[in-house]
N, C-alpha and C positions, 0 to 999 in steps of 0.2 A: 349822117344819121341824126335825127332829132333826139332830144333827151327822152321824149315819151317812148321812143323805140327801144330805149335802154332800160325800160321797166323790167324788173326781174323779181321773182318770188311772190310771196303773199304777205300783205300788210293790212292790219286793221287799226283804224284810228277813230278818234272823236273829233268832229269839226262842227262847231256851233251846237253842240249837244247831240249831234246825229252820229250814230255808229256807221262807219264808212269802210268799205273793203276795196283795196287795190289788188287786183289779181288778173292774171292773163292779159296784161296790158290795158285793163279797163278799170274804171271807177264806178262802184255801185254803192248807192246810199241805202243802208239797210233799215234805218229807222227815221222817223220824223225829227227834224231839228227842234231842240228845246227853245231856241231863240227865234224871234220874228224880226228883230232888228239889232244891229250892233254897230256903233260908230267906228270902232277900230276895223271891223270887217269892211265897212263902207270905205274907209280911208285906204285900206290895203287892196281891196278887190273891186271897189266901185259898186257894191251891192246895197241897195236901199231896203229891199224886202228879202228875207231869208226863207227859202223853201228848199225842197230836195234838189231842184235844178241848180239853184245858186250854190248850194254846198258842193255839188258835183263839179261845177265850174271852178270854184275856188281851189279845190284839190287838184283839178287838172292844171290850173295856173301854177300851183306849186311845183307840179311835175315838169311843166314846160319851161318855167322861168328859173327854177332852182334845182331841178333834177331830183326832186323828192322821190325817194324809193327807186332811184335809177343808178345805173353804173356811172353816169355823168353827174353825180351829186355835186352841187356848187357849195363851197365852203367860204362864205363871205362874212367877215366879222364886223361889218358896219352896223351902226345903231339902227334899229328898226322901230322899237317902241320906247317911250320914255322910262317906264318903270317895269320893264320886263325882268323876269327872274334871271335869264342868262346875262342880261346887261348888268344887273346888280352884282351877280356872282363874279363875273369877269373883272369888273372894276375893283371889287374887294380883294380878288386874287392879286391883281396888279399892285395893290397897296400893301400886300403882305398879311392881310387879316385872315385869309384862307389859303391853304397850300394845295388843295385839290378840290375837284367837284365830281360828284357821281351823278351823271345825267343819262338821258336816253337818246339814242340816235337811230333813225331809220336805217336799216341795213346793217346795224351793228349791235343793237340792244343796249344793255347797260354798259356805260363807258366810264372809266376812272381817268380823269384828265388833270394834268398840272399846268397846261398851257392855257392862259385866259383867253387868248385869241381863238383857240379851238372851241372852248366852251361857248363863246358867243356865236361862232360860225355854225355850231351844231344847233343851237337853240333859237337862232334869230327868227326863223319863220316856222318853227316846229309847231305841230298840233299834237294833241294827246295820243300817244301811241299805245295801243293795247297789246299788240304783238307785231313782230316784224320777222323778216327772213334775212339770212346773211347775204351781204353783197360784197364781193371780193375787193373791189376798188375802194369802197367806203372803209372797210376794215383796214386795208393797207394804208389809207390816208391817215386815219386817226392814230394808228400805231407809229407811223412815221413822225407824228407830232409828239411822240413820247407817251401816248395814252395806252392804257390797258383795256382790253375788251373782256368782259366777264366770261363770255362763252362764244368763241369765234365760230364754232361749228353750228350752233343753233340760233345765235343772236338773241339769246334768252334775256328777258327783262326781269330783274329782281334787285331792287334798290337796297334792300337790307343786306343781301349778299355782296353787293357792290361796296357798301360801307365796310363790311368785314374784310374784303379784299384790300381796300384802301388802308386799313389798319395794318394788315400783313405787309403792305408795301412800305410802311414806315411813315405814312402821312399822319398828321396830328390835328389839323384844323380842317374839317371836311364839310363842304356844302353838299347837300343831297336834295334832289327834286323828287317829290312823291305826288303822283296824281291821285285825285279823290277816289277813283275806282280801285286803287291799291292802298287805301289808307291804313289797312291792317299792318303794313310795313312800318308805320310810324312807331308803334309800340316795340317792334322787333329791333328797330334801329336804336332806340333808347336802351334796350337791354344790352345790345352789342357795345354801346358807348360805355356803360357801367363796367363791363368786363375788360375794357381795353384802355388805352391811354389817349384816345381821340376825343375831340370835342366836335359834335355834329351840329351843323346849322341846317335845320330841316325847312325846306321851302315847299309849302303845300300849293300845288298848281293844278290846272285843268279841273276847276271846281264847279263848272256849270251844272253837272248832274249829281253833285254831292247830296246825300240823304242825311237823315238825322244821325244814323250810326257813324257815318263818315265825319260829320261835324263834331261829334263827341271825341273821336280819336284826334282830330285836328286840334281841338281846344286843349287837350291834355298833353300834346307832344310837339306841335309845330312851333317854329320861331317866326316865320314869315308866311303870310297867307295871301294869295291872290284871290280876290273875290270872284273873278270871272263874271259870269252872268247870274250867279247864285243869289237868290233872295235870302236863303237860309244863312249863307256866309255873312251877308250884311247884317241880318237880324241877330244872329247868335254869336258870331265871332267879333263883329265890329265893336260892340259894347265892351268887350274884354281887352281890346287893343290898347297898347301904350302909345301907338303912333299910327297915322294913316298917311299914305302917299296917294295923291290923285283923287279925282272925283268920278271920272267916267268908268273906270275899272279900278276900284281902290285896291291898294296893297296895304295889309295890316301887319304891324310888328306886335307879336304877343309876348315877347321876352326882352330882357335887357340886351341879350346878344343880337336879337333881331333888330332892335332899335339902333344899336351901334352900327350894324351893317348898313341899314338904310341911311343913317346920317353920314356915314363915311362915303356912301355912293353919292349923296347930294353935294358933298364937297367938290366932287369932280364933274357934277352936272353943269353944263354950260349955258343953261337958260335961267331966266329970272324965276325966283321962288318967293312965295308968301308963306310965312310961318306964324301961327298964333296958338294960344292956349285955348283949350275947350274942356268943359266938364263932362261932355258926353260925345262918344263916337258910336256909330259912324257919322261923319259929316257928309251929308248928301244934299243935292239940289234937285228940284223937280225936273223931270223929262230929260235927265242927263244920264247916259249910260245905256246898257243893253236892255231890250224889252223881251220878256219871256212870252212864249206862246201860251195863251190861256187854255 
């Protein structure tokens, strides 16, 4: 049986800014993609021009090659992108700076994991998950790796509740990923942090469709922000950053904690790096990075 034949349940995701539904063994692109070109998407999927068809093909490739939303989900913890959130979090966990991560997994929903390899394996090729359905084998796998699933029966996604669960489980230094379409959770996570003994490192991810309200919440509460393809993130968040990683899809540190995590990640990064002081961020170059649809 091919992996695509193992598709179960109903899953809604964002891919290239397009809302996409995986249901009844099929992929349906529900909205126009916000991006017309992305260098990372081209590198991973060979797509030069992004439209509904290319979004559909890329999600189908995730299903075929990685078992995305399937019973045969592949958990490979190899490095995929240089400055991805799962890569940064997993390395910082290995170094002891973080003791768990609250992330989202297709087929499981919100997951609280203390195994850095599992964190990377979940997030390596993940796209922004709006909602997902429980998949027995996926839930069994993450639990076998010592992780907790917020709601095994519904695969519910709620990152604020995930942080609260992490505190109940005794974790103290918690990374948590929050997509822009759930930015309201950032404020709730900070409230939970104040009431408990945890320190939360908030990673703002999947920001291509972030609006002004999302950006306001990100600026007041996030530690690390992936720019994705968002012009707003570059224009509003970039100038407030203490540090930037990368040019194509910048990652910004907004706090001292965020900066410490990024610098700790770079210590383990095995490629050459250039570092210099600047009086103004973001640091950008012409025609480098994703292109938004006009």
